[in-house]
Each structure stands twice: as C-alpha cells, then as structure tokens.
N, C-alpha and C positions, 0 to 999 in steps of 0.2 A: 818413499812418500810420493803420492801422485800430485800432479800439478792441478790447481783449481781450473775449472773449465773457463774458457774464454768465449768463443762463439759456440752456441748450442744449436743453431739452425738458421734457416732463412726466414727473416721476418717479413720481407717484401721485395718485390721487383717493381721498379718504377721506370717509366720511359716517357720521353717527350714525343709529342705529335702535333700536327697542325690543327686538328680538330678533335680534342679529347672526347667530346660527346659522341661524335660519329664513330670513333674508334671503339668506345665502350659498347655502343649499339651493335657494331659489327661482331665483336667478340661475344656479346650476349646472344645474338641471333645465330651465329655460325658455330660457336664453341660452347654455348650454354653457361657462360660464366656468371650471369646474374650480377653484373657490375652496376653499381649505382654511382652517385656523385664522387665518392672517395675511392671507388674501385670495388673489387670482388674480394671477399674474405673466404679463405679456406680454413676450415676447422679440422683439427687432428688431435691425437692423444699423445702424451709424453710416453716414450718407450719405457722409462724406468718408473713412471707413475701413471698407469693407464687411466686412473680416475681423474687425472688433471688434463683439462683441455688446453690447447695451444692454437695460435692463429698465424696465418701467413696472408699478406695483402698483395694484390696485383692492382696497380693503379696507373692511370694515364695523367700526364701533366701537359700544360700548354708548352709549345715549342720555345717560348721566350722565358720560361721559368728560370729564376736564379737559384732555386732550391738545390740544384745539383752542383753548385759552385761555378766559378768563372771559367772553367776549362772547356766548355762547349760540348761536353760528352752528352750522348743521347740517353744513356741508361744510368741508373743508380741502384745498387743492391743494399738492402737493409738486412743486417745480421742481428739475430737475437743473442743476447748475452745474459749471464746470470747476475753479475754484480758490476754494473757500469762504472762506478767510482773506482773500484779495485782495478778493473781492466784499464781504465784511463791512466791510473797511476803507473801500472806496469808498462804501458805503451810509452809514457813520458820517459821512464827510465831507459827505454830502448831507443829514444830519440825521435819518437813519433808524437807530434804535437796535435792537440785537439784544435779543430777549426770552429771558431765561435764558442758560444756558451752552451752548457747543458740545458736542455728544455725539459720541463717536468709538466706532464699532463695527467689527467685522471686515469689514463690507460697505460702510462709508463714514462720512463725517462729516455731521452734521446740525446745523442752526441754525434759529431761528425769528425772523421779523419780523412786523409787522402793517401792513396797508394803511390808508389814511385812514379807512375805514369800520369798522376793527377786525377785519377778517378775518385770521386767523392764516395765515401762509404758511410752509411748511417748505422749506428749501433743503438739497439733498442733493448732496454731492460723492461720487458713487458709485464704489465699487471693484467694477466690473462682474464681473471674473473671480471674485472671492470671493463676490459675490452669486449668480452663476450656479452656483458649486459648492454653495452653501447650498440654493438652490431645487431643484437636481437631486439633492440628497441625497449629495453627494460631500464628502469631507474637505477642509478648507481646506489649501492648500499652505503 
C-alpha cells in the first residue's frame, strides 16, 4: 500500500532584504519576473492532472520580518501539501510540533514547522482555483 503524499512541490521561495521594492524591481528588470507587491507567481500544470493549474510564489520580505520565525534566517521555503491536517497529525506523531496556529485564507491553508537547524518551513494546502482567480484579478467564485 502506498503512503499518502506529504509534500507535492515547492509553493514558494521567500527571502529577506533591506529594500523589498528595489529587489523586486531589479528582478523584474533584469530577470523578467513581473513581481508585484506580493511577489511573482509562476503558473504550471500538475503532472498527473495536466488540466489542473498550480502556482509557485517568489517573494521579498522586509529584513526585520518576524514571519520567518525568531531564528534570524534569511530565507523560508513554502512546500505545497495535499492534506495539511493529515500531514500535521503525522508530523506530531513523529515528534514535530506545529509553530503557531493554522491560518486559513481563500487561497489555502497554511501552517509552520521548523527543521532541526531552526529553519522555518511553511506548509501550504493550496486552493489553486481561488489562488489563480486572485492573481489574475478575477472575483472568487
């Protein structure tokens, strides 16, 4: 019997910088990212369901953000997961505690854990259709 999927892909790459706006502008100008206030969204298709879209976000944060946790790390990775509640229960059984509360937004559920070196990891159960509507400027259904 196969194990249920845990991480299904990269949901986002986030990093701290002194001037997030200038960084976004540099990446836009020189690498063509088209990053806006919340970053650049990359659209792709699910390998096992090509009709279904998925998204990965690249985003800058202010250097003094506390969103990455108290560890002083410069980067945070967001992993896409299929069933956040199930995964959090499995991780708890394995001795890995959730940091803070699960956040629910119209575009998905989010939770945080940390690895053995204190790197904060964000887990995202994406609602891709709603996220796509949001980034494309459409009303949520």
